[in-house]
C-alpha positions as CSV (number, residue, x, y, z in Angstrom):
1,M,37.6,9.9,31.3
2,R,38.6,6.2,31.2
3,P,41.9,5.3,29.6
4,G,41.5,4.2,26.2
5,Y,38.6,6.5,25.5
6,T,38.7,9.5,23.3
7,R,36.3,12.6,23.2
8,S,35.5,11.3,19.7
9,A,34.8,7.9,20.9
10,V,32.2,9.2,23.4
11,L,30.4,11.4,21.1
12,Q,30.4,9.1,18.2
13,P,27.1,7.3,19.4
14,L,25.1,10.5,19.9
15,R,26.3,11.7,16.5
16,T,25.2,8.5,14.9
17,L,21.6,8.9,16.7
18,G,21.3,12.3,15.4
19,T,22.1,11.4,12.0
20,Q,19.5,8.5,12.1
21,L,17.0,11.0,13.6
22,H,17.5,13.3,10.8
23,A,17.4,10.8,8.2
24,A,14.3,9.3,9.5
25,A,12.4,12.4,9.9
26,P,10.8,12.8,6.5
27,D,9.7,9.1,6.8
28,H,8.0,9.7,10.3
29,A,6.3,12.8,8.8
30,A,5.3,10.7,5.5
31,I,4.0,7.8,7.9
32,L,2.1,10.0,10.0
33,K,0.5,11.8,7.4
34,G,-0.4,8.8,5.7
35,M,-1.7,7.4,8.9
36,L,-4.0,10.4,9.6
37,T,-5.5,10.4,6.0
38,V,-6.1,6.6,6.1
39,A,-7.6,6.8,9.6
40,A,-10.0,9.4,8.6
41,F,-11.3,7.4,5.4
42,V,-11.2,4.2,7.8
43,F,-13.2,6.2,10.2
44,V,-15.9,6.9,7.8
45,G,-15.9,3.5,6.4
46,K,-16.3,1.9,9.8
47,L,-19.1,4.4,10.7
48,V,-21.0,3.0,7.6
49,S,-20.1,-0.6,8.7
50,A,-21.6,0.3,12.0
51,M,-24.6,1.4,10.4
52,K,-25.0,-2.2,8.3
53,E,-24.4,-4.0,11.8
54,M,-27.2,-2.1,13.3
55,A,-29.5,-3.0,10.2
56,V,-28.6,-6.6,10.3
57,A,-29.2,-6.8,14.1
58,Y,-32.4,-5.0,14.0
59,R,-33.8,-7.4,11.2
60,Y,-32.3,-10.8,12.0
61,G,-31.0,-10.6,15.8
62,L,-29.0,-13.9,16.5
63,G,-31.2,-15.6,13.8
64,A,-30.2,-18.6,11.8
65,E,-30.0,-16.5,8.9
66,V,-27.0,-14.6,10.2
67,D,-25.4,-17.8,11.4
68,A,-25.6,-19.3,7.7
69,Y,-24.7,-15.9,5.9
70,Q,-21.6,-15.3,8.3
71,F,-20.4,-19.0,7.9
72,L,-20.7,-19.0,4.1
73,Y,-19.2,-15.3,3.9
74,T,-16.2,-16.3,5.8
75,V,-15.6,-19.8,3.9
76,I,-16.0,-17.9,0.3
77,G,-14.0,-14.8,1.6
78,W,-11.1,-17.0,2.8
79,P,-9.3,-17.3,-0.7
80,L,-10.3,-13.6,-1.3
81,G,-8.7,-12.5,1.8
82,V,-5.6,-14.5,1.0
83,W,-5.4,-13.0,-2.5
84,S,-5.9,-9.5,-1.3
85,S,-3.3,-9.6,1.4
86,V,-0.7,-11.5,-1.0
87,L,-1.1,-9.0,-3.7
88,T,-0.6,-5.9,-1.6
89,A,2.4,-7.4,-0.2
90,V,4.1,-8.4,-3.5
91,L,2.8,-5.7,-5.8
92,V,3.1,-2.6,-3.9
93,P,7.1,-3.1,-3.4
94,L,7.2,-4.0,-7.0
95,A,5.3,-1.1,-8.4
96,V,7.4,1.3,-6.3
97,R,10.6,0.0,-7.8
98,L,9.0,0.5,-11.4
99,R,7.8,4.1,-10.7
100,K,10.7,5.3,-13.3
101,Q,9.9,2.5,-15.7
102,Q,6.3,3.5,-16.8
103,A,6.5,1.3,-20.1
104,Q,7.4,-1.9,-18.2
105,L,5.0,-1.0,-15.4
106,E,2.0,-0.6,-18.0
107,K,2.9,-3.7,-19.9
108,F,2.9,-5.7,-16.5
109,R,-0.6,-4.1,-15.3
110,A,-2.4,-5.4,-18.5
111,E,-1.3,-8.6,-18.3
112,L,-1.9,-9.0,-14.6
113,L,-5.3,-7.8,-15.2
114,G,-6.0,-10.4,-18.0
115,L,-4.7,-13.3,-15.4
116,V,-7.0,-12.0,-12.6
117,I,-10.1,-12.0,-14.6
118,V,-9.5,-15.6,-15.7
119,A,-8.5,-16.7,-12.3
120,G,-11.5,-15.1,-10.6
121,F,-14.2,-16.9,-12.7
122,A,-12.3,-20.1,-12.6
123,L,-12.0,-19.9,-8.6
124,A,-15.6,-18.8,-8.4
125,G,-16.6,-22.2,-10.4
126,L,-14.3,-24.1,-8.3
127,V,-15.4,-23.1,-4.8
128,W,-19.0,-23.3,-6.2
129,L,-18.4,-27.0,-6.9
130,V,-16.7,-27.8,-3.7
131,L,-19.3,-26.3,-1.3
132,H,-22.2,-27.6,-3.4
133,T,-21.0,-30.9,-3.0
134,V,-20.2,-30.4,0.6
135,F,-23.8,-29.3,1.3
136,Q,-25.5,-32.0,-0.8
137,L,-23.5,-34.8,1.1
138,G,-24.4,-33.1,4.3
139,Q,-20.7,-33.0,5.3
140,S,-20.6,-29.2,6.3
141,G,-20.9,-29.7,9.9
142,L,-23.9,-27.4,10.2
143,P,-27.2,-28.2,11.5
144,P,-29.5,-29.1,8.8
145,R,-31.6,-25.6,8.5
146,L,-28.3,-23.8,8.5
147,A,-27.0,-25.9,6.0
148,G,-30.1,-25.3,3.9
149,L,-29.8,-21.5,4.1
150,A,-26.2,-21.5,3.1
151,G,-26.7,-23.8,0.2
152,A,-29.5,-21.5,-1.2
153,A,-27.2,-18.5,-0.7
154,L,-24.1,-20.2,-2.4
155,P,-24.9,-19.2,-6.2
156,G,-25.2,-15.7,-5.3
157,L,-22.5,-15.1,-2.7
158,V,-19.7,-17.1,-5.0
159,L,-19.8,-14.0,-7.4
160,M,-17.8,-12.3,-4.6
161,L,-14.7,-13.9,-5.9
162,P,-14.3,-12.4,-9.3
163,L,-15.5,-9.1,-8.2
164,G,-13.3,-9.1,-5.0
165,M,-10.2,-10.4,-6.9
166,L,-10.6,-7.5,-9.5
167,T,-11.1,-5.0,-6.7
168,A,-8.0,-6.1,-4.6
169,L,-6.0,-5.6,-7.9
170,Q,-7.2,-2.0,-8.3
171,S,-6.8,-1.2,-4.6
172,A,-3.1,-2.5,-4.6
173,W,-2.4,-0.1,-7.6
174,M,-3.7,2.8,-5.8
175,L,-2.0,2.0,-2.6
176,A,1.2,1.7,-4.6
177,A,0.9,5.2,-5.9
178,E,0.1,6.3,-2.3
179,R,-3.4,7.6,-3.2
180,H,-5.6,6.4,-0.2
181,V,-9.0,7.1,-1.6
182,N,-9.5,3.4,-2.2
183,T,-9.8,3.3,1.7
184,L,-12.8,5.6,1.6
185,L,-14.6,3.5,-1.1
186,E,-14.7,0.4,1.0
187,C,-17.6,1.7,2.7
188,I,-19.7,0.8,-0.4
189,P,-20.3,-2.8,0.2
190,P,-21.7,-2.2,3.9
191,L,-23.9,0.6,2.5
192,S,-25.3,-1.6,-0.1
193,I,-26.0,-4.3,2.4
194,A,-27.7,-2.0,4.9
195,T,-29.8,-0.4,2.2
196,L,-31.2,-3.8,1.1
197,V,-31.7,-5.3,4.5
198,M,-34.0,-2.3,5.7
199,A,-35.7,-1.9,2.3
200,L,-36.6,-5.5,2.0
201,P,-38.0,-6.4,5.6
202,G,-39.4,-10.0,4.3
203,G,-36.4,-10.7,2.2
204,G,-34.9,-13.4,4.4
205,M,-31.2,-14.0,3.3
206,R,-31.8,-12.4,0.0
207,A,-31.2,-8.9,1.1
208,L,-27.9,-10.0,2.6
209,V,-26.7,-12.0,-0.5
210,W,-27.7,-9.7,-3.0
211,G,-26.6,-6.6,-1.0
212,T,-23.2,-8.2,-0.8
213,V,-22.8,-9.0,-4.6
214,A,-24.2,-5.3,-5.5
215,G,-21.8,-3.6,-3.0
216,S,-18.9,-5.5,-4.4
217,A,-19.9,-4.6,-8.0
218,L,-20.4,-0.8,-7.1
219,H,-17.0,-1.0,-5.1
220,L,-15.1,-2.2,-8.3
221,L,-16.8,0.4,-10.5
222,A,-15.9,3.3,-8.0
223,L,-12.2,2.1,-7.8
224,M,-12.0,1.9,-11.8
225,A,-13.3,5.6,-12.1
226,P,-10.2,7.3,-10.7
227,L,-7.9,4.9,-12.2
228,G,-9.2,5.7,-15.7
229,R,-8.7,9.2,-15.3
230,H,-5.2,9.3,-13.5
231,A,-3.7,6.2,-15.0
232,R,-3.0,4.9,-18.3
233,E,-5.1,1.9,-18.1
234,G,-4.4,-0.9,-20.8
235,A,-6.7,-3.4,-21.8
236,P,-6.5,-6.8,-20.3
237,R,-3.9,-9.1,-22.1
238,L,-3.8,-12.8,-21.8
239,A,0.1,-13.0,-21.8
240,R,3.0,-13.2,-19.6
241,S,5.9,-11.8,-21.5
242,S,6.6,-8.9,-19.3
243,P,10.0,-9.5,-17.6
244,Q,8.3,-8.5,-14.1
245,W,6.8,-11.8,-13.8
246,S,9.7,-13.6,-12.4
247,W,10.0,-10.9,-9.8
248,F,6.3,-11.2,-9.0
249,W,6.2,-15.0,-8.6
250,Q,9.4,-15.2,-6.3
251,G,7.5,-13.6,-3.3
252,F,3.8,-14.9,-4.6
253,G,4.1,-18.6,-3.8
254,I,5.4,-18.6,-0.4
255,M,3.2,-15.6,0.6
256,V,0.1,-17.5,-0.6
257,G,1.2,-20.3,1.8
258,G,1.6,-18.2,4.6
259,Q,-1.5,-15.9,4.2
260,A,-3.6,-19.0,3.6
261,L,-2.5,-20.4,6.9
262,M,-2.9,-17.2,9.0
263,S,-6.3,-16.6,7.5
264,L,-7.3,-20.3,8.0
265,T,-7.8,-19.2,11.7
266,V,-11.0,-17.5,10.9
267,V,-12.5,-20.4,9.1
268,I,-11.3,-22.6,12.0
269,D,-13.1,-20.4,14.3
270,Q,-16.4,-20.9,12.3
271,F,-16.4,-24.8,12.6
272,Y,-15.5,-24.6,16.3
273,A,-18.5,-22.2,16.8
274,A,-20.8,-24.3,14.7
275,G,-20.4,-27.0,17.1
276,L,-21.5,-24.8,20.0
277,G,-25.1,-24.6,18.9
278,T,-27.4,-21.9,17.0
279,G,-26.5,-18.6,17.7
280,A,-22.8,-19.2,18.5
281,I,-21.5,-18.1,15.1
282,A,-23.8,-14.9,15.3
283,M,-22.4,-13.9,18.7
284,L,-18.9,-14.4,17.6
285,G,-19.6,-12.6,14.3
286,Y,-21.2,-9.4,16.2
287,A,-18.3,-9.4,18.5
288,N,-15.6,-9.6,15.8
289,R,-17.2,-6.9,13.7
290,I,-17.1,-4.6,16.7
291,L,-13.3,-5.5,17.1
292,S,-12.9,-4.9,13.2
293,L,-14.5,-1.4,13.6
294,I,-11.5,-0.8,16.3
295,L,-8.7,-2.7,14.8
296,G,-9.3,-1.7,11.2
297,L,-9.3,2.1,12.0
298,A,-5.5,1.4,13.3
299,A,-4.3,-1.5,11.3
300,I,-5.4,-0.5,8.0
301,A,-4.0,3.1,8.6
302,V,-0.7,1.5,9.7
303,S,-0.2,-0.9,6.8
304,R,-1.0,1.2,4.2
305,A,1.0,4.2,5.3
306,T,3.9,2.3,6.1
307,L,4.3,-0.1,3.3
308,P,5.1,2.5,0.7
309,I,7.6,4.2,2.9
310,F,9.3,0.9,4.0
311,A,9.5,-0.2,0.4
312,Q,12.0,2.7,-0.4
313,G,14.7,0.2,1.4
314,A,16.7,2.9,3.2
315,A,18.8,1.5,5.9
316,H,17.5,3.6,8.9
317,L,13.9,2.4,8.4
318,R,14.4,-0.6,10.8
319,A,14.8,2.0,13.5
320,V,11.7,3.7,12.2
321,A,9.8,0.4,12.4
322,H,10.8,-0.2,15.9
323,L,9.6,3.1,17.1
324,W,6.3,2.9,15.3
325,A,5.8,-0.7,16.6
326,G,6.3,0.4,20.1
327,I,3.9,3.3,19.7
328,L,1.1,1.3,18.2
329,F,1.6,-1.3,21.3
330,A,1.0,1.6,23.5
331,L,-1.9,2.8,21.9
332,G,-3.3,-0.8,21.5
333,L,-3.2,-1.2,25.3
334,L,-5.1,2.1,25.9
335,A,-7.6,1.1,23.4
336,M,-8.0,-2.4,25.1
337,L,-8.7,-0.9,28.5
338,A,-11.1,1.6,26.9
339,G,-12.9,-1.1,24.9
340,Y,-13.3,-3.3,28.0
341,A,-14.9,-0.6,29.9
342,A,-17.2,0.4,27.0
343,A,-18.0,-3.2,25.5
344,P,-21.6,-3.2,26.9
345,W,-22.4,0.3,25.9
346,M,-21.0,-0.4,22.2
347,V,-22.9,-3.6,21.9
348,Q,-26.3,-1.9,23.2
349,V,-25.7,1.1,20.8
350,L,-25.0,-0.9,17.7
351,Y,-27.2,-3.8,18.2
352,E,-29.7,-3.7,20.7
353,R,-33.1,-3.2,18.9
354,G,-35.6,-5.2,16.9
355,Q,-34.8,-8.8,17.0
356,F,-31.6,-8.2,19.3
357,G,-32.6,-8.1,22.9
358,A,-30.9,-7.2,26.2
359,A,-29.7,-10.7,27.1
360,D,-28.2,-10.8,23.5
361,T,-26.1,-7.6,24.4
362,V,-25.0,-9.3,27.4
363,A,-23.6,-12.4,25.6
364,V,-22.2,-10.3,22.8
365,A,-20.2,-7.8,25.2
366,E,-18.7,-10.8,27.1
367,V,-17.5,-12.3,23.9
368,L,-16.2,-9.0,23.0
369,R,-14.3,-8.4,26.3
370,Y,-12.5,-11.8,25.8
371,G,-11.3,-10.6,22.3
372,L,-10.0,-7.4,23.3
373,P,-6.5,-8.5,24.7
374,Q,-5.5,-9.0,21.2
375,M,-5.4,-5.5,20.3
376,P,-1.8,-4.3,21.5
377,F,-0.2,-7.3,19.6
378,Y,-2.2,-6.9,16.5
379,F,-1.5,-3.1,16.2
380,S,2.3,-3.4,16.7
381,S,2.5,-6.4,14.5
382,M,1.0,-4.7,11.7
383,V,4.1,-2.3,11.5
384,L,6.6,-5.1,11.7
385,V,4.7,-7.2,9.0
386,S,4.7,-4.1,6.8
387,Y,8.6,-3.8,7.4
388,A,9.3,-7.6,6.5
389,L,7.3,-7.2,3.3
390,S,9.2,-4.2,2.1
391,Q,12.3,-6.2,2.6
392,R,10.8,-9.2,0.8
393,R,11.4,-11.3,4.0
394,Y,8.5,-13.6,2.7
395,K,10.0,-16.7,4.7
396,L,9.6,-14.7,8.1
397,V,5.7,-14.2,7.1
398,F,5.2,-17.7,6.2
399,F,7.0,-19.1,9.4
400,S,4.9,-16.5,11.4
401,A,1.8,-17.8,9.7
402,L,2.7,-21.4,10.9
403,I,3.3,-20.1,14.4
404,G,-0.1,-18.2,14.2
405,C,-2.1,-21.1,13.1
406,A,-0.8,-23.6,15.4
407,A,-1.4,-21.1,18.3
408,K,-5.0,-20.7,17.2
409,I,-5.5,-24.6,17.1
410,A,-4.0,-25.0,20.6
411,G,-5.9,-21.9,21.8
412,N,-9.3,-23.4,20.8
413,V,-8.4,-27.0,22.0
414,L,-7.4,-25.5,25.5
415,L,-10.1,-22.9,25.9
416,V,-13.3,-23.7,24.1
417,P,-14.1,-26.6,26.3
418,A,-13.9,-24.5,29.3
419,L,-15.1,-21.2,27.9
420,G,-17.2,-22.0,24.9
421,V,-17.4,-19.0,22.3
422,N,-15.5,-16.9,24.6
423,G,-12.4,-19.1,24.2
424,I,-12.6,-18.8,20.5
425,A,-12.3,-14.9,21.1
426,L,-9.7,-15.2,23.8
427,G,-7.5,-17.8,21.7
428,T,-7.1,-14.9,18.9
429,T,-4.8,-13.3,21.5
430,L,-2.4,-16.2,21.4
431,V,-2.2,-15.7,17.6
432,Y,-1.0,-12.1,17.5
433,A,1.0,-12.6,20.8
434,S,3.1,-15.4,19.2
435,T,3.4,-13.7,15.7
436,G,4.2,-10.4,17.1
437,L,6.9,-11.5,19.5
438,F,8.4,-13.7,16.4
439,F,8.7,-10.6,14.2
440,W,10.0,-8.4,17.1
441,Y,12.9,-10.8,17.7
442,T,13.6,-11.7,14.1
443,L,13.3,-8.1,12.7
444,I,14.5,-5.7,15.7
445,V,16.5,-7.8,18.3
446,R,18.3,-10.2,15.8
447,G,18.4,-7.5,13.0
448,A,20.1,-5.0,15.5
449,R,22.7,-7.7,16.6
450,D,23.5,-8.7,13.0
451,E,23.9,-5.0,12.1
452,G,26.3,-4.3,15.3
453,L,28.4,-7.4,14.3
454,A,28.7,-6.4,10.6
455,G,29.8,-3.0,12.0
456,L,32.5,-4.7,14.2
457,R,33.7,-6.9,11.2
458,G,34.0,-3.6,8.9
459,R,36.1,-1.6,11.6
460,A,38.1,-4.8,12.0
461,A,38.8,-5.4,8.3
462,G,39.7,-1.5,8.0
463,K,42.0,-1.5,10.9
464,P,45.7,-1.0,10.1
465,R,47.9,-3.9,11.2
466,T,50.6,-2.9,13.8
């Protein structure tokens, strides 16, 4: 043994590692159980979503109706997606913290419900006014026929906003309670769309629009039923007297900014695709929906299983996050390779029938293959984002959104002129690679370094003077 080293000094790192693994074991078990439960529910939901895509492809192919619907759905869904992500990120840690203060929690629930009802209808009116004006002035960037179809669908689709905001609220409360049935209920909207699309063969965009609205309403009702049985749900209150509002708003503002930037990348893609001619938005949409079938199965399971565990705030959870990020990165690589080989087959099985022909299959499969490299970065970053949110590191999330948005714009500028719609798909890899590396460095590498420095300072401070 080298001079200056004792047996205790050599064994201490091993004891520390054993202690960390023992402390983390229940958390690993809880995360794995949550992932398996959510993954099973997501799998059912994705099967229903696949049925919906098959129905839409059969009825419309790469037609203008799909372009118009996808464009409008994405633009209207942008603020809804921001709201849903921010609400989950801020509300779940708060609810976990208040589990033993039921009276305060119920008061805040009622006041938040009142705010969401008012904000949902106000946002719907504002979005309708803005988009209606844009279409009337011919400033949407869409070809005239697509702009006309989107303008006609606007009054119906804008109802997604109040319904979706309330749905996101109920889902967040269920997630905070670690009740994952809300994931299973997400199959209701695609089932509604598929049903109306097949039931109304000559319905044009009406089947898509009203299938979406009906599905959103049924989803909300289905979420309210179990909450009514298992929670003391109060009537909405138009007040802000709960002391929890200050805690809620601390993270809400910066998270809105960050999530708005990150989700803006999807809207940017729609405008780039619109400039590539009829069918480009549809091709990108079909490819992205297959990607979402794969990404959602893992990403939803990961984020919803890990956030309630990480929100407990134990010191050893950084090591837990590091381990699961590595596991998910490896799984993402395997999924990417399998997806590349199976891309033509997946597109053919899901879409090639009716108005969707063999040439469409080739085009969409190519777009899909260009989008697959994002998978390992996306999978692992979901763990790290969940860990950052549990620590209320909202500034990190905001800066990651800035990095991701800049990467998407740069990717489209560099890749779209040479690769067309394939460049849009490939550019998304730059988004998740840059944000994933950012989180890995700030949370894992720098976090371990800071923890080590703090330990050295602590030992130095406690060392007796000689």
